[in-house]
C-alpha positions as CSV (number, residue, x, y, z in Angstrom):
1,X,108.3,160.1,103.1
2,X,104.7,159.7,101.5
3,X,102.1,156.9,103.0
4,X,103.1,154.3,100.6
5,X,107.1,154.9,100.9
6,X,106.6,154.1,104.7
7,X,104.3,150.8,104.4
8,X,107.2,149.4,102.4
9,X,109.9,150.5,104.5
10,X,108.0,149.3,107.8
11,X,107.9,145.7,105.6
12,X,110.0,142.6,106.4
13,X,109.4,141.6,102.9
14,X,112.1,142.4,100.4
15,X,110.5,144.2,97.8
16,X,112.8,145.6,94.5
17,X,111.4,147.5,91.6
18,X,112.9,146.2,88.2
19,X,112.8,148.2,85.6
20,X,113.4,146.8,81.7
21,X,115.8,144.4,81.4
22,X,115.9,143.4,85.2
23,X,117.5,147.1,85.7
24,X,117.0,148.0,89.5
25,X,114.9,150.8,89.9
26,X,114.7,151.0,93.3
27,X,114.5,148.6,97.3
28,X,112.8,148.9,100.8
29,X,115.6,148.7,103.7
30,X,114.5,144.7,103.9
31,X,116.0,144.2,100.4
32,X,118.8,146.4,101.2
33,X,119.5,143.8,104.4
34,X,119.2,140.8,102.2
35,X,121.0,142.2,99.4
36,X,123.5,143.0,101.4
37,X,123.6,147.3,99.7
38,X,122.5,149.6,100.0
39,X,119.7,151.0,97.2
40,X,122.1,153.8,96.2
41,X,124.7,151.0,95.4
42,X,121.9,149.0,93.2
43,X,120.2,151.6,91.6
44,X,121.3,151.2,88.0
45,X,122.6,147.4,88.1
46,X,121.0,144.5,86.6
47,X,119.3,142.0,89.1
48,X,121.9,139.4,88.0
49,X,125.0,140.9,89.6
50,X,123.3,141.0,92.9
51,X,121.9,137.5,93.1
52,X,121.7,133.7,91.4
53,X,118.8,132.0,91.3
54,X,120.1,127.6,92.0
55,X,116.8,126.8,89.9
56,X,117.4,127.1,86.0
57,X,113.7,127.8,84.5
58,X,112.6,129.9,87.5
59,X,115.3,132.1,86.4
60,X,114.3,131.3,83.0
61,X,111.4,132.7,84.3
62,X,111.8,135.8,85.7
63,X,113.7,137.0,83.0
64,X,109.9,137.4,81.1
65,X,109.0,141.2,80.9
66,X,105.4,140.1,81.6
67,X,105.9,137.1,83.9
68,X,104.2,136.5,87.1
69,X,104.9,133.7,89.1
70,X,105.2,133.0,93.0
71,X,107.9,130.3,94.3
72,X,108.4,129.3,97.9
73,X,111.3,127.9,99.6
74,X,114.1,128.1,96.7
75,X,118.0,128.9,97.4
76,X,119.7,131.9,95.7
77,X,123.4,133.2,95.9
78,X,123.6,136.2,97.2
79,X,126.7,138.3,95.8
80,X,129.2,138.4,98.8
81,X,126.7,136.9,101.1
82,X,126.3,133.5,100.2
83,X,123.6,131.1,100.0
84,X,119.6,132.0,101.1
85,X,116.7,129.8,100.8
86,X,113.5,132.4,100.1
87,X,110.3,132.3,98.7
88,X,109.6,134.7,95.5
89,X,107.0,136.8,93.5
90,X,107.3,138.2,90.5
91,X,104.1,140.9,89.6
92,X,104.4,142.8,86.4
93,X,103.6,146.6,86.8
94,X,100.1,147.8,84.9
95,X,100.2,150.0,82.9
96,X,104.6,150.0,82.5
97,X,106.0,147.8,79.7
98,X,108.5,146.0,81.1
99,X,108.7,146.9,84.7
100,X,108.0,144.4,87.9
101,X,107.9,144.4,91.2
102,X,110.0,141.3,93.3
103,X,109.0,140.6,96.6
104,X,111.9,138.3,98.6
105,X,111.3,137.1,101.6
106,X,114.0,135.5,103.4
107,X,112.8,132.3,105.5
108,X,116.1,130.7,106.0
109,X,116.4,127.5,108.2
110,X,118.3,124.3,108.0
111,X,115.9,121.4,107.8
112,X,114.5,123.9,104.4
113,X,118.0,124.1,102.8
114,X,118.0,120.2,103.3
115,X,115.0,120.0,101.5
116,X,115.1,121.6,98.8
117,X,119.2,120.5,98.3
118,X,117.0,117.3,96.2
119,X,116.6,117.5,92.5
120,X,114.2,116.8,90.3
121,X,112.0,114.3,90.5
122,X,113.0,113.6,94.3
123,X,112.2,117.9,95.0
124,X,109.6,118.2,97.4
125,X,106.8,120.3,95.8
126,X,105.4,121.9,99.5
127,X,102.0,123.9,99.7
128,X,102.7,127.3,102.2
129,X,101.0,126.0,105.4
130,X,99.6,130.0,105.8
131,X,98.4,129.2,102.2
132,X,97.0,125.9,102.9
133,X,94.9,127.5,105.9
134,X,93.6,129.9,103.9
135,X,91.9,127.0,101.5
136,X,90.8,125.1,103.8
137,X,88.8,127.5,105.2
138,X,86.5,129.0,102.5
139,X,86.4,125.4,101.5
140,X,84.7,124.0,105.0
141,X,82.6,127.0,103.8
142,X,81.9,125.3,100.7
143,X,81.0,122.0,101.9
144,X,78.6,123.5,104.5
145,X,76.9,125.4,101.7
146,X,76.6,122.2,99.4
147,X,74.9,120.3,102.4
148,X,72.8,123.0,102.5
149,X,71.8,123.0,99.1
150,X,71.2,119.4,99.2
151,X,68.5,119.5,101.5
152,X,65.9,121.0,99.0
153,X,66.9,119.0,95.9
154,X,66.7,115.9,94.2
155,X,67.7,113.8,91.2
156,X,70.8,115.0,89.4
157,X,71.2,118.1,91.3
158,X,71.4,117.0,94.3
159,X,74.2,114.3,92.3
160,X,76.0,117.6,91.7
161,X,75.6,118.6,95.6
162,X,77.3,115.1,96.9
163,X,79.8,115.6,93.9
164,X,80.9,119.4,95.2
165,X,81.5,118.1,98.8
166,X,83.2,115.0,98.2
167,X,85.6,117.3,95.9
168,X,85.9,119.4,98.8
169,X,86.9,116.7,100.8
170,X,89.4,115.1,98.7
171,X,91.3,118.9,98.0
172,X,91.4,119.0,101.5
173,X,93.2,115.8,101.7
174,X,95.3,116.7,99.2
175,X,96.4,120.1,100.9
176,X,97.3,117.9,104.0
177,X,99.5,115.7,101.7
178,X,101.0,118.4,99.7
179,X,102.4,120.3,103.4
180,X,104.2,116.7,103.8
181,X,104.9,115.3,100.3
182,X,109.2,114.2,101.4
183,X,110.8,111.6,100.8
184,X,111.2,110.5,104.2
185,X,108.1,109.5,104.7
186,X,106.7,106.2,103.3
187,X,102.5,107.1,101.1
188,X,99.7,105.0,102.1
189,X,99.0,103.1,99.4
190,X,95.8,100.5,98.8
191,X,94.3,98.5,96.1
192,X,92.7,101.4,93.8
193,X,89.7,100.5,90.8
194,X,91.5,102.6,88.2
195,X,88.2,102.8,85.8
196,X,86.4,104.8,88.8
197,X,89.0,107.3,89.5
198,X,88.3,108.4,86.0
199,X,84.7,108.7,86.1
200,X,85.1,111.3,88.6
201,X,87.9,112.7,87.6
202,X,85.5,112.8,84.4
203,X,82.5,114.4,86.1
204,X,84.3,117.1,88.3
205,X,85.5,118.3,84.2
206,X,82.3,117.9,82.6
207,X,81.1,119.6,85.7
208,X,82.5,123.0,84.5
209,X,80.5,123.0,81.7
210,X,83.6,124.0,79.3
211,X,84.6,119.8,78.2
212,X,83.9,118.3,74.7
213,X,82.7,114.6,75.1
214,X,85.7,112.7,76.9
215,X,85.5,109.0,75.5
216,X,86.3,106.1,76.7
217,X,88.9,103.2,75.8
218,X,88.4,101.1,79.0
219,X,89.7,97.3,78.9
220,X,87.4,95.9,81.7
221,X,89.6,93.0,82.7
222,X,91.9,95.4,84.1
223,X,93.0,94.6,87.8
224,X,92.8,97.1,90.9
225,X,96.0,99.0,91.0
226,X,98.4,99.8,93.7
227,X,98.4,103.0,95.0
228,X,96.1,106.4,95.9
229,X,92.3,106.6,95.3
230,X,92.4,111.0,95.8
231,X,96.3,111.1,94.4
232,X,95.1,109.1,91.6
233,X,92.0,111.6,90.8
234,X,93.7,114.4,90.9
235,X,96.6,113.1,88.7
236,X,93.6,112.3,86.3
237,X,92.0,116.2,86.9
238,X,95.0,117.5,86.2
239,X,95.7,115.3,82.7
240,X,91.7,115.8,81.5
241,X,92.1,119.6,82.3
242,X,95.1,120.3,80.6
243,X,94.0,117.5,77.6
244,X,90.8,119.9,77.5
245,X,92.4,123.1,76.9
246,X,94.6,122.0,75.0
247,X,91.9,120.3,71.9
248,X,89.8,124.0,73.0
249,X,91.5,125.4,69.6
250,X,91.0,122.3,67.5
251,X,88.3,122.6,64.7
252,X,86.5,119.3,65.9
253,X,87.7,118.9,70.1
254,X,88.1,115.6,71.2
255,X,89.9,114.1,74.4
256,X,90.0,110.1,75.3
257,X,91.3,107.9,78.1
258,X,92.4,104.7,77.4
259,X,92.9,102.0,79.8
260,X,95.4,99.0,78.8
261,X,98.0,96.4,79.3
262,X,101.5,97.3,79.2
263,X,103.5,93.9,79.6
264,X,107.4,94.6,80.3
265,X,107.6,98.1,81.5
266,X,109.3,98.2,84.8
267,X,110.7,101.1,87.2
268,X,114.0,100.0,88.8
269,X,114.0,102.3,91.8
270,X,111.2,102.5,94.4
271,X,110.6,104.1,97.8
272,X,112.9,101.2,99.0
273,X,114.9,100.2,96.3
274,X,113.4,97.5,95.0
275,X,112.0,96.7,91.1
276,X,108.1,96.7,90.5
277,X,106.4,95.7,87.4
278,X,104.2,98.5,86.0
279,X,101.7,96.6,83.2
280,X,98.4,98.9,83.7
281,X,98.7,101.9,81.5
282,X,96.1,104.7,81.7
283,X,96.4,107.5,78.7
284,X,95.1,111.0,78.1
285,X,95.1,111.9,74.6
286,X,93.9,115.0,73.0
287,X,93.8,116.8,69.5
288,X,95.1,120.1,70.2
289,X,98.4,121.6,68.8
290,X,101.1,119.8,71.8
291,X,104.0,120.6,73.8
292,X,106.7,123.3,72.1
293,X,109.8,120.5,71.0
294,X,112.2,122.5,72.9
295,X,109.4,122.8,76.1
296,X,109.3,118.8,75.9
297,X,112.1,117.5,77.7
298,X,111.0,119.9,80.8
299,X,107.5,119.4,81.0
300,X,107.3,117.8,84.1
301,X,109.9,120.5,85.7
302,X,108.5,122.9,88.7
303,X,108.0,126.4,87.0
304,X,107.7,124.9,83.7
305,X,104.4,125.9,81.5
306,X,102.6,126.3,77.9
307,X,100.7,128.3,79.1
308,X,101.1,132.6,79.4
309,X,99.3,133.0,83.1
310,X,100.6,129.2,84.4
311,X,102.9,128.1,87.0
312,X,103.8,125.6,85.9
313,X,103.2,123.2,89.0
314,X,100.3,121.2,87.5
315,X,102.4,118.6,86.0
316,X,105.1,118.7,88.5
317,X,102.2,117.9,91.3
318,X,101.0,114.8,89.3
319,X,104.6,113.8,88.4
320,X,105.2,113.6,92.4
321,X,102.2,112.1,92.8
322,X,102.6,109.5,90.4
323,X,105.9,108.5,91.7
324,X,105.0,108.1,95.2
325,X,102.6,105.4,93.9
326,X,106.2,103.7,92.6
327,X,104.5,104.8,88.7
328,X,105.9,106.3,85.8
329,X,104.6,109.2,84.1
330,X,105.9,109.9,80.6
331,X,104.6,111.6,77.5
332,X,104.8,111.8,73.9
333,X,103.7,113.5,70.4
334,X,101.9,111.6,67.5
335,X,102.7,113.9,64.6
336,X,101.2,111.8,62.0
337,X,97.7,112.1,64.1
338,X,97.9,114.8,65.6
339,X,97.9,113.6,69.2
340,X,99.3,114.3,72.5
341,X,99.2,111.5,74.7
342,X,100.3,111.5,78.2
343,X,100.7,107.6,79.7
344,X,100.8,106.9,83.2
345,X,102.3,103.1,84.5
346,X,100.6,101.8,87.6
347,X,101.4,98.6,89.1
348,X,98.9,96.1,90.0
349,X,97.5,95.7,93.6
350,X,99.1,93.3,95.3
351,X,95.9,91.5,96.5
352,X,97.3,89.6,99.7
353,X,96.3,92.7,101.0
354,X,93.0,93.4,102.0
355,X,91.1,96.1,99.8
356,X,90.5,99.9,101.3
357,X,86.3,100.0,102.5
358,X,85.7,102.2,99.3
359,X,87.0,99.1,96.7
360,X,84.8,96.2,99.3
361,X,81.7,98.4,98.3
């Protein structure tokens, strides 16, 4: 046994080598244990004979020859052994067309199983704890470096270092939020200035230097909305980033952000079961090619992406964050004008509650 085989054999992670058409070509001992089959019995059989994924869209992505994805806490049905909760990664083999490496980590746990029994909009989108730790450590270094640079700069350059530090803080908060996203907890909501959130998100996108001019069509008379300022910025960053990327292929790319009253819209299901009015609309529009017709009904589902290298989690997270603010997000295509619109509808802030420090200043 060579060194590579010894290392594979020592892993607690199940590794399955898949040939074209997802025919099993090999597996390590951990995969044999997880799937209840010896590698000799698995070889030459299609993966679908041994396991099935509960998440249909994930199963579809796994069947793509060039798919590269990872999914945490997803449920599989193993032939003859029942259901298991696993973390999954899939990567194509370089220089071997149609070949893939599938890894399966059996995480088990009754609590994890209960959480993934939720479906659709109520499914928690959770960041792995280890990944969160690995992200937070470099974030702290980035923040410290930005602060050191800020001591030597002034004017516009100083403003950029402040933006970096603020975004690091916001991302760290969102990582904490993603780890605890669950319908069992009630999100903390407060009055938010929608236009301030738009401009902060614009600053982040435009700081990357790749965005076209993002036009604003604001209704200055709009009141504060009830939501989470950090989550709202994240929603807008995701929507604007997608719009900028989509519009990049247009001869004259443009992205527009519009705010307005949209009276009469209601959401009849909130965390406490009550109905809430959603009169405030923010619309992000772009003149890109739009979402393929066969994907439009699934664009907010996990693992659905129009991008070749996309993981399909961005819009799923956006929907969850909007839902946590008792809001609603939709999208539509205006073919006559060649425009794609994403619309977020939010409730007006309850003025009986005191504003946050950010809104008071």
